[in-house]
C-alpha positions, 0 to 999 in steps of 0.5 A: 500500500502506497502513501496518501496523496496528501503525504505525497504532496507534502514531501514533494514540496521539498523538491526544488524544480525549474519551471517549464512550459511544454507547447505542442501542435497538431495541425492548426491547434496549438496548446501549452501548459506549465509542468514540473515533470521534466527530465533529461533522459539520454545523451545518445540519442538525446531524449527528454521526458515529460509527465502530463495528467491524463485528464488534461487537454494536452493528453489528447493533442500531444499523441496526435501531433507527435511533437512538443517543445520544452521551454525553460522559464527565466526568473522574470517569467512568473506571469507566463508560468501562471498563465500556462498553469491556468491560474489566469482563467480561461484565456488564450495562453499564446495571446501577445507572445512571440513564438517561432518553430524549429523542426517539429512545428511545436511553438517555441517561446521567444525570450525563454532561458532555453528550449528543446524541440522534441519529436515524440518517440514513446508514451507510457501510462503511469498512474493518473499521468502519462509519460512522454519521451521525445527525441530532441531534434533542436535546442537553444539557450540564452543568458539568465537565471531560472525560475524555480518552484519550491515549497509551494511558491516561486523562487529565484537564485540569489 
């Protein structure tokens, strides 16, 4: 028997993590969401893993479009994190944002700290989430410090 959801959330609040926005495209539909479930998996080939709740809209779009981009947020991009996490209500998450594409067509957020453009290779159900692994086919980085999340709030490096 596993631990309770409450106990799991309590202990996970002690894990400091960077903030990422995952964006995706299927045809004319684009979507994005803030996630903390991101891991670099492999160097050869370069692979990244993201975790998305199965009840979310993204869980339908990503398998159809077979691509996603992981955008690492800078420490001054808290508003973007809140917008893509749904904390701003039902708004167009991409309104007023400069985006571009690299290889797959997934939107890449301009002005982010770093990004990875991924072609979906594998998906696996995992409890109430699904794990998606993508081959990184393009990437980029810029100068700055990351936006972090720890103990239920945003944090910055000193």
